[in-house]
C-alpha positions as CSV (number, residue, x, y, z in Angstrom):
1,M,-7.8,12.9,29.5
2,T,-6.5,9.9,27.5
3,L,-8.0,9.5,24.1
4,K,-9.7,6.1,23.7
5,F,-10.1,4.3,20.4
6,V,-11.7,1.2,18.8
7,D,-9.6,-0.5,16.2
8,L,-11.8,-2.3,13.6
9,F,-10.3,-4.7,11.0
10,A,-7.1,-4.2,13.0
11,G,-4.7,-6.4,11.1
12,I,-1.4,-6.4,13.0
13,G,-2.0,-3.0,14.6
14,G,-1.0,-0.1,12.4
15,F,-3.8,2.1,13.7
16,H,-3.0,1.0,17.2
17,Q,0.7,1.9,17.0
18,A,-0.2,5.3,15.4
19,L,-2.9,6.3,17.8
20,S,-1.0,5.1,20.9
21,S,2.3,6.7,19.9
22,K,4.0,9.8,21.4
23,G,2.1,12.9,20.5
24,I,-1.3,11.2,20.6
25,G,-1.0,8.8,23.5
26,G,-4.3,7.0,22.9
27,E,-5.6,3.9,24.6
28,C,-7.2,1.0,22.6
29,V,-10.3,-0.2,24.3
30,L,-11.3,-2.8,21.7
31,A,-9.8,-4.4,18.6
32,V,-11.6,-6.5,16.0
33,E,-9.6,-8.8,13.6
34,I,-10.9,-12.1,12.1
35,D,-7.5,-13.4,10.8
36,T,-6.0,-15.7,13.5
37,D,-2.4,-15.1,12.5
38,C,-2.9,-11.3,12.7
39,Q,-4.6,-11.8,16.1
40,S,-1.6,-13.6,17.4
41,V,0.8,-10.8,16.4
42,Y,-1.6,-8.1,17.7
43,Q,-2.1,-9.7,21.1
44,A,1.6,-10.4,21.5
45,N,2.2,-6.7,21.0
46,W,-0.7,-5.4,23.1
47,P,-1.7,-8.2,25.5
48,K,-4.0,-6.0,27.5
49,T,-6.2,-5.1,24.6
50,T,-9.4,-7.1,24.1
51,V,-9.5,-8.6,20.6
52,V,-12.8,-9.8,19.0
53,G,-12.6,-12.1,16.0
54,N,-15.7,-11.1,14.0
55,I,-17.2,-7.6,13.9
56,R,-20.7,-9.2,13.5
57,T,-20.6,-10.6,17.0
58,L,-21.0,-6.9,17.9
59,T,-23.6,-6.0,15.3
60,Q,-25.7,-9.1,14.6
61,D,-27.4,-12.0,16.5
62,E,-26.8,-15.6,15.9
63,D,-29.4,-15.6,13.1
64,G,-27.8,-12.8,11.3
65,N,-30.3,-10.1,12.3
66,D,-29.2,-6.6,13.2
67,L,-28.8,-6.1,16.9
68,P,-30.7,-3.1,18.4
69,I,-28.6,0.0,19.0
70,S,-29.1,-0.4,22.8
71,R,-27.4,-3.8,22.6
72,I,-24.5,-2.5,20.5
73,R,-24.0,0.3,23.1
74,K,-23.4,-2.3,25.8
75,L,-21.1,-4.5,23.7
76,V,-18.8,-1.8,22.4
77,P,-16.9,0.3,25.0
78,D,-17.1,4.1,25.0
79,H,-14.4,5.6,22.7
80,D,-13.4,8.9,21.1
81,V,-12.0,7.5,17.8
82,L,-13.4,4.7,15.7
83,C,-10.8,3.7,13.1
84,A,-11.1,1.0,10.4
85,G,-9.0,-0.2,7.5
86,F,-12.2,-1.8,6.2
87,P,-12.7,-4.3,3.3
88,C,-14.7,-2.6,0.5
89,Q,-17.1,-4.9,-1.2
90,P,-19.1,-3.4,-4.0
91,F,-22.2,-1.7,-2.6
92,S,-25.3,-3.0,-4.4
93,K,-27.2,-0.6,-6.5
94,S,-30.4,-2.5,-6.1
95,G,-32.9,-0.9,-3.7
96,M,-31.1,2.5,-3.8
97,Q,-34.5,4.2,-3.6
98,L,-34.8,2.8,-0.1
99,G,-32.0,5.0,1.3
100,I,-28.4,4.8,2.3
101,R,-28.8,2.1,4.9
102,D,-30.2,-0.3,2.2
103,Q,-27.3,0.6,-0.1
104,T,-24.7,-0.5,2.4
105,R,-26.7,-3.4,4.1
106,G,-24.7,-6.6,3.7
107,T,-21.4,-4.9,3.5
108,L,-18.9,-4.5,6.3
109,F,-19.2,-0.8,6.0
110,F,-22.8,-1.1,7.3
111,D,-21.4,-2.8,10.4
112,I,-19.1,0.1,11.0
113,M,-22.0,2.5,10.7
114,Q,-24.1,0.5,13.2
115,I,-21.3,1.1,15.7
116,V,-21.1,4.8,14.7
117,Q,-24.9,5.1,15.2
118,A,-24.8,3.4,18.6
119,K,-21.7,5.1,20.1
120,K,-21.3,8.4,18.2
121,P,-17.5,8.7,18.7
122,T,-16.1,12.2,18.2
123,F,-13.9,11.0,15.3
124,V,-14.1,8.4,12.5
125,L,-11.0,7.5,10.5
126,L,-11.4,5.1,7.7
127,E,-8.7,3.7,5.3
128,N,-9.0,1.8,2.1
129,V,-7.2,1.1,-1.2
130,R,-6.5,3.8,-3.7
131,N,-9.2,2.6,-6.1
132,L,-11.9,3.6,-3.7
133,A,-11.3,7.2,-4.9
134,G,-11.3,6.2,-8.5
135,P,-13.9,6.8,-11.2
136,R,-15.4,3.3,-10.9
137,H,-16.3,3.9,-7.2
138,V,-17.9,7.3,-7.3
139,E,-21.2,6.0,-6.0
140,T,-19.5,4.0,-3.3
141,M,-17.6,7.0,-2.1
142,R,-20.7,9.1,-2.3
143,T,-22.6,6.6,-0.1
144,I,-19.8,6.5,2.5
145,V,-19.8,10.3,2.7
146,D,-23.6,10.6,2.8
147,S,-23.8,7.9,5.5
148,L,-21.4,9.8,7.8
149,R,-23.2,13.1,7.2
150,L,-26.5,11.5,7.9
151,E,-25.2,10.7,11.4
152,G,-24.1,14.2,12.0
153,Y,-20.4,14.0,10.9
154,V,-18.4,16.6,9.1
155,T,-16.3,15.2,6.3
156,A,-15.0,16.4,2.9
157,D,-16.7,15.4,-0.4
158,L,-13.4,13.8,-1.5
159,P,-11.1,11.6,0.6
160,I,-7.5,12.2,1.3
161,V,-5.1,10.2,-1.0
162,L,-1.7,10.0,0.6
163,S,1.5,7.9,0.4
164,P,4.3,7.7,3.0
165,H,7.0,8.7,0.4
166,L,5.3,12.1,0.1
167,L,5.9,12.9,3.7
168,P,9.4,13.8,5.1
169,P,10.8,11.6,7.9
170,N,10.0,14.1,10.6
171,F,6.3,13.9,9.6
172,G,6.2,10.2,9.7
173,G,7.1,9.5,6.0
174,A,8.9,6.4,4.8
175,P,10.5,5.4,1.5
176,Q,7.6,3.5,0.1
177,S,5.2,4.6,-2.6
178,R,1.9,3.4,-1.2
179,E,-1.2,5.5,-2.1
180,R,-4.1,4.9,0.2
181,V,-7.5,6.6,0.7
182,F,-8.4,8.1,4.1
183,I,-11.9,9.3,5.0
184,A,-11.7,11.5,8.1
185,A,-14.8,12.8,9.9
186,W,-15.6,14.5,13.2
187,L,-19.0,14.8,14.9
188,K,-20.5,18.2,14.7
189,T,-22.1,19.6,17.9
190,S,-23.6,22.9,18.9
191,K,-20.0,23.9,19.9
192,H,-18.8,23.9,16.3
193,K,-18.9,26.6,13.8
194,I,-20.7,26.0,10.5
195,K,-18.0,25.8,7.9
196,P,-17.9,23.9,4.6
197,P,-15.8,20.8,5.1
198,Q,-12.4,20.9,3.4
199,P,-9.8,18.2,2.7
200,L,-7.7,17.8,5.9
201,A,-4.3,17.1,4.4
202,I,-2.2,17.3,1.3
203,D,-3.6,15.1,-1.5
204,R,-1.2,13.2,-3.7
205,Q,1.4,16.0,-3.5
206,P,4.8,16.0,-1.7
207,F,4.9,17.8,1.6
208,P,6.0,21.4,1.1
209,N,9.8,21.7,0.5
210,W,10.1,17.9,0.4
211,D,11.5,16.0,-2.6
212,P,10.7,12.2,-2.5
213,M,13.9,11.6,-4.5
214,N,15.8,12.5,-1.3
215,W,14.9,9.1,0.2
216,R,17.7,6.5,0.3
217,I,16.4,3.0,0.8
218,E,19.8,1.8,2.2
219,E,19.2,3.8,5.3
220,Y,16.2,1.6,6.1
221,L,18.0,-1.7,5.7
222,D,19.6,-3.9,8.3
223,D,23.3,-4.7,8.0
224,D,23.6,-8.0,6.3
225,S,25.9,-9.3,9.1
226,L,23.0,-8.9,11.5
227,I,20.6,-11.1,9.5
228,S,21.0,-14.6,10.8
229,N,19.2,-16.3,8.0
230,L,20.6,-14.1,5.2
231,D,20.8,-16.9,2.6
232,Q,17.0,-17.3,2.4
233,Y,16.7,-13.7,1.2
234,K,19.5,-13.8,-1.4
235,I,18.4,-14.0,-5.1
236,R,18.4,-17.4,-6.6
237,E,20.7,-18.6,-9.4
238,D,18.1,-18.2,-12.1
239,E,17.2,-14.7,-10.8
240,E,20.8,-13.7,-10.9
241,S,21.0,-14.9,-14.5
242,W,18.1,-12.8,-15.5
243,L,19.6,-9.7,-13.8
244,L,23.1,-10.3,-15.3
245,A,21.6,-10.5,-18.8
246,W,19.5,-7.3,-18.4
247,N,22.4,-5.5,-16.8
248,H,24.5,-6.3,-19.9
249,F,21.6,-5.1,-22.1
250,I,21.4,-1.6,-20.4
251,Q,25.1,-1.2,-20.7
252,M,25.4,-2.2,-24.3
253,I,22.8,0.3,-25.7
254,D,24.2,3.7,-26.7
255,D,23.5,6.8,-24.6
256,D,20.0,8.2,-24.7
257,N,18.7,5.3,-26.7
258,L,17.5,3.1,-23.8
259,P,13.7,3.0,-24.1
260,G,11.3,4.3,-21.5
261,F,8.6,1.9,-22.8
262,P,8.4,-1.7,-21.6
263,I,11.0,-3.8,-23.5
264,W,9.6,-7.1,-24.8
265,V,12.1,-9.6,-26.1
266,D,9.4,-11.6,-27.9
267,A,8.6,-8.4,-29.9
268,F,12.1,-8.2,-31.3
269,V,11.2,-8.8,-34.9
270,T,11.8,-6.8,-38.1
271,N,8.1,-7.0,-39.2
272,P,5.7,-7.2,-36.3
273,K,2.5,-9.2,-36.9
274,V,-0.3,-7.6,-35.0
275,P,-3.4,-9.8,-34.7
276,S,-6.8,-8.2,-35.5
277,G,-8.4,-6.7,-32.4
278,T,-5.1,-6.0,-30.6
279,P,-5.6,-3.0,-28.3
280,K,-4.0,0.2,-29.4
281,W,-1.6,0.4,-26.5
282,K,-0.3,-3.0,-27.3
283,Q,0.0,-2.3,-31.0
284,D,2.1,0.8,-30.0
285,F,4.4,-1.3,-27.8
286,L,4.9,-4.0,-30.4
287,Q,5.8,-1.4,-33.0
288,K,8.2,0.4,-30.7
289,N,10.0,-2.8,-29.7
290,S,10.3,-3.7,-33.4
291,D,11.8,-0.3,-34.3
292,F,14.2,-0.5,-31.4
293,Y,15.3,-4.0,-32.4
294,V,15.9,-3.0,-36.0
295,Q,18.0,0.0,-34.7
296,H,20.2,-2.2,-32.5
297,K,19.8,-5.6,-34.3
298,T,23.5,-6.6,-34.4
299,K,24.1,-6.0,-30.7
300,I,20.7,-7.5,-29.6
301,D,21.2,-10.7,-31.7
302,A,24.6,-11.3,-30.1
303,W,23.1,-10.7,-26.7
304,L,20.3,-13.2,-27.3
305,K,22.8,-15.9,-28.0
306,K,24.8,-15.4,-24.7
307,K,24.4,-17.7,-21.7
308,W,24.1,-16.1,-18.3
309,G,25.2,-16.9,-14.8
310,K,25.5,-20.3,-13.2
311,S,22.3,-21.5,-14.8
312,R,23.8,-20.9,-18.3
313,L,20.5,-19.9,-19.8
314,T,20.0,-17.7,-22.8
315,V,17.4,-14.9,-22.6
316,L,15.1,-16.9,-24.8
317,D,15.2,-19.6,-22.1
318,F,13.9,-17.2,-19.5
319,P,10.3,-17.4,-18.4
320,P,8.0,-15.2,-20.5
321,S,7.7,-12.5,-17.8
322,R,11.5,-12.4,-17.4
323,R,11.8,-11.6,-21.1
324,K,10.1,-8.3,-20.3
325,F,11.9,-5.4,-18.8
326,E,11.0,-1.9,-17.6
327,W,13.7,0.7,-17.3
328,Q,12.6,3.4,-14.8
329,A,16.0,4.8,-13.8
330,R,16.8,7.1,-16.7
331,N,17.2,10.2,-14.4
332,W,19.3,8.2,-11.9
333,Q,21.6,6.6,-14.4
334,P,21.4,8.8,-17.5
335,T,24.4,7.5,-19.5
336,K,25.7,4.1,-20.6
337,K,28.8,4.6,-18.4
338,S,26.7,5.2,-15.3
339,R,24.2,2.3,-15.8
340,D,24.4,-0.6,-13.3
341,L,21.3,-2.5,-12.6
342,F,22.8,-3.7,-9.3
343,D,22.9,-0.2,-8.0
344,L,19.1,0.0,-8.3
345,V,15.9,-1.4,-6.8
346,I,14.5,-4.4,-8.7
347,H,11.0,-5.7,-8.7
348,F,10.1,-9.2,-10.2
349,R,6.5,-8.5,-11.4
350,P,4.1,-10.7,-13.3
351,S,4.4,-8.0,-16.1
352,G,8.2,-8.2,-16.2
353,I,11.3,-7.1,-14.4
354,R,11.2,-3.4,-13.3
355,V,14.1,-1.4,-12.1
356,K,14.1,2.1,-10.5
357,A,16.2,4.4,-8.5
358,P,17.3,3.3,-5.0
359,T,15.2,6.0,-3.3
360,Y,11.8,4.7,-2.3
361,L,10.3,1.3,-3.0
362,P,7.1,0.3,-4.7
363,A,4.2,-0.5,-2.4
364,L,4.5,-3.6,-0.2
365,V,1.8,-6.0,-1.4
366,A,0.2,-9.0,0.2
367,I,1.5,-11.4,-2.5
368,T,5.1,-12.4,-3.2
369,Q,6.5,-9.4,-5.1
370,T,9.1,-8.5,-2.6
371,S,11.5,-5.8,-3.8
372,V,15.2,-6.7,-4.4
373,I,17.9,-4.3,-3.4
374,G,20.5,-4.6,-6.2
375,S,23.5,-3.6,-4.1
376,R,22.7,-6.3,-1.6
377,R,21.6,-8.9,-4.2
378,R,18.8,-9.9,-1.9
379,K,15.1,-9.2,-1.1
380,I,14.1,-7.0,1.8
381,T,13.4,-9.0,5.0
382,P,10.0,-8.9,6.8
383,F,11.6,-6.7,9.5
384,E,12.8,-4.2,6.9
385,A,9.3,-4.3,5.5
386,A,7.9,-3.5,8.9
387,H,10.3,-0.6,9.1
388,L,8.9,0.7,5.8
389,Q,5.4,0.5,7.3
390,G,6.4,2.6,10.3
391,M,6.1,-0.4,12.7
392,N,8.7,-1.2,15.3
393,P,10.6,-4.2,14.0
394,K,11.9,-5.0,17.5
395,I,8.4,-5.5,18.7
396,L,7.4,-7.6,15.7
397,R,10.5,-9.6,15.4
398,K,9.6,-12.5,17.7
399,N,5.9,-12.6,16.8
400,F,5.8,-13.4,13.0
401,T,5.0,-17.0,12.3
402,D,6.9,-17.3,9.0
403,D,8.1,-15.0,6.2
404,S,5.2,-15.6,3.8
405,T,2.6,-14.8,6.4
406,A,4.6,-11.7,7.5
407,Y,4.9,-10.3,4.0
408,K,1.1,-10.8,3.6
409,Q,0.3,-9.1,6.9
410,L,2.6,-6.2,6.2
411,G,1.3,-5.9,2.6
412,N,-2.3,-5.6,4.0
413,A,-1.2,-3.2,6.8
414,V,-1.7,0.5,7.2
415,N,1.3,2.8,7.3
416,V,1.8,4.0,10.8
417,G,3.3,7.4,9.9
418,V,0.6,8.3,7.4
419,V,-2.2,7.3,9.9
420,K,-0.7,9.4,12.6
421,F,-0.3,12.4,10.2
422,V,-3.9,12.2,9.0
423,A,-5.2,11.6,12.6
424,Q,-3.5,14.7,13.9
425,K,-4.9,16.8,11.0
426,L,-8.3,15.5,11.8
427,F,-8.0,16.4,15.5
428,E,-6.7,19.9,14.5
429,A,-9.6,20.5,12.2
430,E,-12.1,19.6,14.8
431,E,-10.4,21.9,17.3
432,A,-10.2,24.8,14.8
433,N,-14.0,24.5,14.2
434,R,-15.0,24.8,17.9
435,G,-16.7,28.1,18.8
């Protein structure tokens, strides 16, 4: 029998690709996605799937009143798995004495639970950002778990926190550090044993016998000769100037003296002035940068006067965020002789330029912070980003409207390999608990 699933907050179809892939072979009977650009990509990939724009057309009437369960049962097809990469608005603490339904009312999680109550699928698989499992969201997490258990579902007290770079390639991993929270639950029936729920998968730890430093990002990139619009991904003249300057910096500092703390050019002074009320962490960075500057003053002063690249800018002419630098490749390039920024992965962040080993990338994000591959002197393309998310670039290639939209969609997407791994663990747990 083919497993059927409903794909809520579907994006461009990460859950769909995972649950319909070889080894699971599911069929999507309904998708819900409000973003019209995402709808276009989704329907181009899976034209036979019905896509609804707003989940509340399934859970509320035109006046915003909750639909009766009997009506939701008719609107939503029968399915075995309900999956959702749902938005997580803060759950109001007002009215908590009225019960779980009132804690979630008004949030989109409440709409998910309306469908769960109406259809009682065998499995529920939810995905959210890492912060959902953080200390500030303990009550939110507790509410989600209690809501599922109130409807008869078995789920662990704590969610799974997993990133694709922690899984080896043969288990769906990919070279991207992207921690996400997964809440996996199955419906307990009289057929099931009574066992305390346990986490279903590894939690923030590499897969046994797998070292994430074994990743090589080059293996996930297209050959430059195959990229027809290559020039638009190459770094700009000013960006190259920034990198040339910082490459010289890491090569001029003596072995073992390159700091692990963030380097702030504006803090290169002999006597730091720390304003009253400055946070302790910032005081510490200011002092460390001052000490470092004093130790290497002659070299740094000469470096600050140089002009770099075609733009002929000095470091002091760089934008403030480009006068900050984070060296995170000490183990990859331990000595001055071995250091070359253009052999590394570069990230232009609001907090500064960060470089790291060319193993796995930082998480794709929905805003423009696209990783730069130093050896290629270019950003990754949307299709390479799709590859990192476990999606089939050949399917997506003709359906993206523009690069900006594509990066946004991929930054908001779920990782296909991780979803498939967690889903299979969920199915195995349910099977193991049958009497």
